[in-house]
Backbone as CSV, one residue per row, in Angstrom:
resi,resn,N_x,N_y,N_z,CA_x,CA_y,CA_z,C_x,C_y,C_z
1,UNK,-10.908,15.710,-9.559,-10.368,14.608,-8.477,-8.839,14.047,-8.595
2,UNK,-8.104,14.226,-8.159,-6.353,14.384,-8.184,-6.505,12.204,-7.505
3,UNK,-5.453,12.242,-8.369,-4.881,10.745,-8.794,-4.499,10.227,-7.346
4,UNK,-4.563,9.431,-6.893,-3.531,8.467,-6.092,-2.162,7.827,-5.973
5,UNK,-1.356,8.582,-5.617,-0.124,8.036,-6.025,0.361,6.654,-5.782
6,UNK,0.902,5.555,-6.393,1.270,4.265,-6.228,2.892,4.364,-7.275
7,UNK,3.536,3.729,-6.032,5.045,3.203,-6.890,4.838,1.814,-8.002
8,UNK,5.671,1.931,-8.464,5.843,0.750,-9.462,5.037,-0.723,-8.744
9,UNK,6.367,-0.810,-7.701,6.034,-2.261,-7.050,4.401,-2.136,-6.361
10,UNK,3.874,-1.131,-6.076,2.257,-1.366,-5.535,1.347,-1.602,-6.228
11,UNK,1.842,-0.762,-7.476,1.128,-0.901,-8.442,0.869,-2.553,-9.137
12,UNK,1.987,-3.015,-9.354,2.124,-3.706,-9.943,1.081,-5.286,-8.630
13,UNK,1.570,-5.027,-7.425,1.218,-6.141,-6.299,-0.273,-6.197,-6.501
14,UNK,-0.617,-4.416,-6.448,-2.422,-4.525,-6.989,-3.243,-5.236,-8.370
15,UNK,-2.116,-5.494,-8.921,-2.652,-6.006,-11.017,-2.214,-7.469,-10.383
16,UNK,-1.918,-7.732,-9.347,-1.540,-9.269,-8.982,-2.604,-9.716,-8.708
17,UNK,-2.784,-8.978,-7.428,-4.226,-9.507,-6.499,-5.162,-9.557,-7.438
18,UNK,-5.135,-9.014,-8.625,-6.555,-8.440,-8.747,-6.523,-9.797,-10.225
19,UNK,-5.627,-10.029,-10.538,-5.383,-11.678,-11.901,-5.707,-12.472,-10.886
20,UNK,-5.350,-12.573,-9.825,-5.691,-14.396,-9.028,-7.150,-14.160,-8.607
21,UNK,-7.686,-12.988,-8.361,-8.958,-13.094,-7.767,-10.198,-13.403,-9.268
22,UNK,-9.343,-12.734,-10.665,-10.828,-12.738,-11.623,-10.129,-14.280,-12.074
23,UNK,-8.889,-14.761,-11.894,-8.433,-16.255,-12.830,-8.219,-17.287,-11.849
24,UNK,-8.289,-17.287,-10.782,-8.399,-18.002,-10.240,-9.276,-17.881,-8.727
25,UNK,-9.515,-17.069,-7.673,-10.277,-17.035,-6.806,-12.001,-17.177,-7.224
26,UNK,-12.342,-16.654,-8.451,-13.484,-16.426,-8.435,-14.073,-17.518,-9.546
27,UNK,-13.402,-18.538,-10.025,-13.520,-19.396,-10.990,-13.988,-20.756,-9.569
28,UNK,-13.066,-21.062,-8.772,-13.045,-21.622,-7.742,-14.906,-21.514,-6.793
29,UNK,-15.107,-20.171,-6.724,-16.269,-19.767,-5.825,-17.354,-20.082,-6.870
30,UNK,-17.341,-19.819,-7.988,-18.600,-20.521,-9.056,-18.624,-21.559,-9.004
31,UNK,-17.492,-22.743,-9.138,-17.607,-24.099,-8.535,-18.113,-24.156,-7.418
32,UNK,-18.000,-23.816,-6.590,-18.576,-24.046,-4.945,-19.702,-23.820,-5.076
33,UNK,-20.553,-22.608,-5.668,-21.500,-22.308,-5.790,-22.797,-23.415,-6.137
34,UNK,-22.166,-24.230,-7.517,-22.460,-24.882,-8.514,-22.422,-26.610,-7.672
35,UNK,-21.593,-26.572,-6.928,-21.658,-27.546,-5.910,-22.334,-27.750,-4.736
36,UNK,-22.736,-26.792,-4.028,-23.694,-26.582,-3.060,-25.002,-26.452,-3.638
37,UNK,-25.299,-25.964,-4.420,-26.638,-26.024,-5.306,-27.333,-27.319,-5.570
38,UNK,-26.172,-28.319,-5.951,-26.472,-29.559,-6.357,-27.039,-30.580,-5.078
39,UNK,-26.694,-30.013,-4.115,-27.342,-30.870,-2.539,-28.000,-30.093,-2.172
40,UNK,-28.880,-29.841,-3.193,-30.623,-29.294,-2.690,-31.077,-28.077,-1.897
41,UNK,-31.899,-28.036,-1.327,-32.660,-26.727,-0.536,-31.381,-25.674,-0.026
42,UNK,-31.807,-24.408,-0.860,-30.950,-23.393,-0.780,-31.156,-22.772,0.665
43,UNK,-32.366,-22.872,1.574,-32.365,-22.050,2.846,-31.584,-22.551,3.617
44,UNK,-31.444,-23.852,3.917,-30.832,-24.523,4.781,-29.333,-25.162,5.050
45,UNK,-28.943,-24.547,3.382,-27.321,-24.736,2.976,-26.305,-23.731,3.342
46,UNK,-25.579,-24.211,4.209,-24.491,-23.471,4.903,-23.435,-23.167,3.667
47,UNK,-23.064,-24.677,3.029,-22.075,-24.664,2.255,-22.491,-23.157,1.462
48,UNK,-23.710,-23.376,0.282,-24.359,-22.501,-0.332,-24.114,-20.859,0.014
49,UNK,-24.171,-20.271,1.371,-24.402,-19.040,1.636,-23.428,-18.647,2.082
50,UNK,-21.977,-19.681,2.225,-20.771,-19.595,2.636,-20.122,-18.931,1.175
51,UNK,-20.358,-19.578,0.412,-19.781,-19.616,-1.052,-20.794,-18.349,-1.786
52,UNK,-21.524,-17.611,-1.663,-22.310,-16.890,-2.093,-22.003,-15.641,-1.424
53,UNK,-21.179,-15.790,0.384,-20.837,-14.386,0.743,-19.213,-14.321,0.637
54,UNK,-18.211,-15.680,0.472,-17.150,-15.538,-0.387,-17.025,-15.016,-1.414
55,UNK,-18.131,-15.199,-2.687,-18.455,-14.274,-3.614,-18.683,-13.223,-3.418
56,UNK,-19.028,-12.882,-3.134,-19.289,-11.287,-2.841,-18.663,-10.391,-2.220
57,UNK,-17.527,-10.960,-0.873,-16.585,-10.370,-0.657,-15.447,-10.258,-2.153
58,UNK,-15.008,-10.711,-2.968,-14.542,-11.055,-3.693,-14.484,-10.084,-4.999
59,UNK,-16.155,-10.376,-5.321,-16.347,-8.967,-6.544,-16.194,-8.101,-5.940
60,UNK,-16.479,-7.815,-4.458,-16.320,-6.396,-3.784,-14.809,-5.798,-3.888
61,UNK,-14.022,-6.951,-3.234,-12.514,-6.046,-3.595,-11.699,-6.336,-4.986
62,UNK,-12.893,-6.630,-6.317,-12.201,-7.151,-7.599,-12.567,-5.331,-7.658
63,UNK,-13.736,-4.871,-7.518,-14.491,-3.759,-7.925,-13.067,-2.504,-7.202
64,UNK,-12.504,-2.479,-6.083,-12.310,-2.327,-4.889,-10.847,-2.026,-5.775
65,UNK,-10.517,-2.327,-6.252,-8.825,-2.936,-7.177,-8.668,-2.056,-8.158
66,UNK,-10.245,-2.568,-8.908,-9.888,-2.034,-10.513,-10.149,-0.120,-10.313
67,UNK,-10.941,0.264,-9.305,-11.093,1.709,-9.064,-10.111,2.281,-8.639
68,UNK,-9.226,1.911,-7.551,-7.740,1.685,-6.913,-6.840,2.175,-8.462
69,UNK,-6.800,0.924,-8.682,-6.092,1.193,-9.920,-6.213,1.848,-11.278
70,UNK,-7.655,2.226,-11.933,-7.943,3.147,-12.738,-7.831,4.747,-12.126
71,UNK,-7.607,4.774,-10.934,-7.796,6.135,-10.115,-5.870,6.331,-9.638
72,UNK,-5.237,6.188,-10.270,-3.864,5.882,-9.529,-2.876,7.012,-10.764
73,UNK,-1.786,7.392,-10.169,-0.961,7.727,-10.930,0.311,6.715,-10.283
74,UNK,0.669,6.208,-11.322,2.099,5.291,-10.898,3.397,6.287,-11.390
75,UNK,4.395,6.527,-10.085,5.638,7.037,-9.659,6.795,6.048,-9.761
76,UNK,7.488,5.849,-11.046,8.802,5.413,-11.160,9.602,6.518,-10.695
77,UNK,10.414,6.387,-9.390,11.361,6.740,-9.161,12.722,6.974,-9.650
78,UNK,13.044,6.034,-10.192,14.435,5.645,-10.692,14.267,6.208,-11.786
79,UNK,12.908,6.966,-12.696,13.412,8.028,-13.563,13.282,8.995,-13.397
80,UNK,13.150,9.622,-11.870,12.903,11.426,-11.863,14.468,11.467,-11.486
81,UNK,14.937,12.798,-11.963,16.220,13.412,-12.081,16.584,13.437,-10.004
82,UNK,17.500,12.870,-9.629,17.801,12.729,-8.138,18.171,14.289,-7.991
83,UNK,17.545,15.009,-7.097,17.785,16.269,-6.843,18.420,16.480,-5.514
84,UNK,18.075,15.301,-4.711,18.411,14.749,-3.067,17.263,15.397,-2.291
85,UNK,15.986,16.045,-2.652,15.048,16.171,-1.501,14.075,14.919,-1.320
86,UNK,13.303,14.992,-0.590,12.623,13.622,-0.125,11.839,14.167,-1.159
87,UNK,11.189,13.233,-1.862,10.478,13.258,-2.665,8.920,11.737,-2.444
88,UNK,7.744,11.995,-2.533,7.292,10.128,-3.251,8.017,9.095,-3.729
89,UNK,8.656,8.188,-3.106,8.957,7.118,-3.566,10.426,7.223,-3.185
90,UNK,10.873,8.496,-2.648,12.005,8.184,-2.089,12.224,7.773,-0.818
91,UNK,13.448,6.833,-0.550,14.452,6.106,0.113,14.368,6.728,1.140
92,UNK,14.607,6.842,2.615,15.317,8.064,3.002,15.889,7.267,4.551
93,UNK,17.039,7.337,4.928,17.890,7.047,6.435,17.666,8.078,7.348
94,UNK,17.481,7.746,8.436,17.422,8.864,9.187,18.406,8.511,10.513
95,UNK,18.136,9.492,11.168,18.803,8.934,12.590,17.918,10.156,13.672
96,UNK,17.798,8.993,14.352,16.977,10.277,15.889,17.925,11.180,16.622
97,UNK,17.756,12.362,16.819,18.542,12.771,17.393,19.228,13.032,18.954
98,UNK,18.023,12.016,19.436,18.316,11.995,20.754,18.928,10.352,21.306
99,UNK,17.999,9.557,20.911,18.834,8.288,21.070,19.566,7.522,19.731
100,UNK,19.652,8.344,19.095,20.828,7.990,17.818,20.587,6.687,17.234
101,UNK,19.272,6.580,17.772,19.017,4.885,16.472,18.668,5.377,15.116
102,UNK,19.097,4.611,14.211,18.762,4.889,12.779,17.498,4.018,11.976
103,UNK,16.845,4.807,10.917,15.681,3.912,10.524,16.017,4.387,9.090
104,UNK,15.114,3.400,8.176,15.336,3.906,6.865,14.109,3.448,6.517
105,UNK,13.079,4.250,5.748,11.843,4.409,4.922,11.289,4.792,3.838
106,UNK,11.093,4.053,2.921,10.682,4.506,1.715,8.920,5.108,2.038
107,UNK,9.374,5.929,0.577,7.567,7.019,1.479,6.435,6.539,0.006
108,UNK,5.715,5.430,-0.050,4.565,5.091,-0.745,3.329,5.243,-0.828
109,UNK,2.535,4.684,-1.490,0.989,5.121,-1.132,0.712,4.603,-0.090
110,UNK,-0.685,4.991,0.216,-1.454,4.369,1.442,-1.447,2.766,1.074
111,UNK,-1.726,2.106,0.208,-2.140,0.950,-0.395,-0.849,-0.186,0.299
112,UNK,0.550,0.560,-0.231,1.605,0.037,0.030,2.240,-0.042,1.598
113,UNK,1.866,0.613,2.400,2.089,1.574,3.278,2.642,0.004,4.321
114,UNK,4.031,-0.063,5.407,3.474,-1.379,5.762,4.925,-1.189,6.810
115,UNK,4.766,-0.727,7.842,6.193,0.359,8.514,7.116,-0.277,8.738
116,UNK,6.569,-1.626,9.425,7.754,-3.008,9.459,8.359,-3.410,8.570
117,UNK,7.859,-3.192,7.328,9.216,-3.472,6.229,9.369,-2.597,5.989
118,UNK,9.500,-0.926,6.457,10.133,0.112,6.198,9.106,1.438,5.158
119,UNK,8.186,0.415,4.926,7.222,1.486,3.877,6.368,2.005,4.721
120,UNK,6.472,3.750,4.958,4.891,4.307,5.019,4.363,5.631,4.270
121,UNK,3.464,5.342,4.489,2.563,6.119,3.658,3.045,7.385,3.435
122,UNK,2.888,8.392,2.778,3.180,9.717,2.462,2.058,10.548,2.924
123,UNK,0.825,10.189,3.436,-0.170,10.894,4.444,0.462,10.702,5.910
124,UNK,1.181,9.988,6.416,2.442,9.526,7.850,2.624,10.795,7.808
125,UNK,2.795,11.017,9.325,3.195,11.700,9.829,4.766,12.634,9.810
126,UNK,5.425,11.038,9.900,6.700,11.419,9.395,6.946,11.498,8.000
127,UNK,6.330,10.912,6.856,6.447,11.143,5.754,6.221,12.633,5.495
128,UNK,4.675,13.532,6.120,4.832,14.152,5.682,5.427,15.843,6.670
129,UNK,6.230,15.521,7.541,7.558,16.072,8.035,8.940,15.626,6.907
130,UNK,8.956,15.220,6.446,10.274,14.374,5.646,10.032,14.998,3.536
131,UNK,8.856,15.530,3.907,8.760,15.785,1.975,9.253,16.756,1.656
132,UNK,10.208,17.184,0.753,10.589,18.653,0.891,12.048,18.684,1.353
133,UNK,11.902,18.268,1.920,13.566,18.411,2.570,14.848,18.185,2.508
134,UNK,16.030,17.766,2.234,17.240,17.654,2.202,17.904,16.787,3.101
135,UNK,18.877,16.442,2.573,19.998,15.371,3.599,20.486,16.699,4.208
136,UNK,21.415,16.092,5.591,21.467,17.184,6.814,20.330,18.072,7.304
137,UNK,18.834,17.514,6.813,18.230,18.924,7.506,17.863,18.055,8.858
138,UNK,17.281,18.658,9.753,16.882,18.376,10.996,15.079,18.325,11.054
139,UNK,14.015,17.436,11.071,13.036,17.950,11.062,12.442,16.877,12.089
140,UNK,10.971,18.005,12.998,10.352,17.728,13.999,10.064,16.957,13.630
141,UNK,9.026,15.618,14.031,7.846,14.633,13.929,6.900,14.667,14.931
142,UNK,5.712,14.845,15.111,4.569,14.653,15.758,3.959,13.582,15.913
143,UNK,4.366,12.569,16.240,4.010,11.660,15.945,3.094,10.841,17.497
144,UNK,1.860,9.490,17.324,1.492,9.333,19.022,2.146,9.077,19.874
145,UNK,3.676,9.062,19.923,4.386,8.570,20.767,5.009,9.822,21.395
146,UNK,4.920,10.977,20.640,5.221,12.284,21.251,6.477,12.585,20.065
147,UNK,6.789,14.115,20.550,7.879,14.508,19.456,9.335,13.777,19.378
148,UNK,9.509,13.911,18.001,11.024,13.151,18.028,11.312,14.284,16.594
149,UNK,12.833,14.243,17.048,13.885,14.985,15.995,14.545,14.406,14.934
150,UNK,14.109,14.331,13.887,15.053,13.144,13.076,15.928,14.390,12.248
151,UNK,17.058,13.874,11.821,18.102,14.427,11.370,18.175,13.206,9.561
152,UNK,18.117,13.959,8.247,18.289,13.211,7.509,19.361,12.998,6.810
153,UNK,20.004,11.679,6.883,21.490,11.360,6.916,21.801,10.720,5.181
154,UNK,20.232,9.924,4.325,20.713,9.931,3.212,19.040,9.865,2.462
155,UNK,19.133,10.866,1.040,17.578,10.370,0.630,18.693,9.507,-0.873
156,UNK,17.774,8.497,-0.947,18.323,7.634,-2.388,16.717,7.513,-3.527
157,UNK,17.104,7.222,-4.445,15.928,7.127,-5.662,16.065,6.071,-5.740
158,UNK,15.266,5.010,-5.584,15.741,3.293,-5.413,14.382,2.917,-5.945
């Protein structure tokens, strides 16, 4: 089974979410369940059922995060020799050859992707077209909005 790539920042973010769930959220839910039990009849106790549902969600998310962190390969782009090639973790500045619009993206893992913040998944059409290319290359990206030609202006390992 292949490991899922994550940047250092992405792994830290998942670890922090896991820490909060285990050390803060879980004890709060346990206290809410205990308080709801003290109110009596559990069959018609909405607070109890809501707390149990929260507990189920939190435990599911804890399991999901532990699985992702256990099955990931953390890639620190700053420790890789800069070759000028677009690789996982690199930050790429692009210009659309038609509209001259510039954009800047970092290629990250699926759990880290946030296109509004300039973080795109390595599985996205743009990232797949860019990986392995170098500064000056022009790539054609087939995206849901149609085909676009993008020129790679700069590749950074930051």
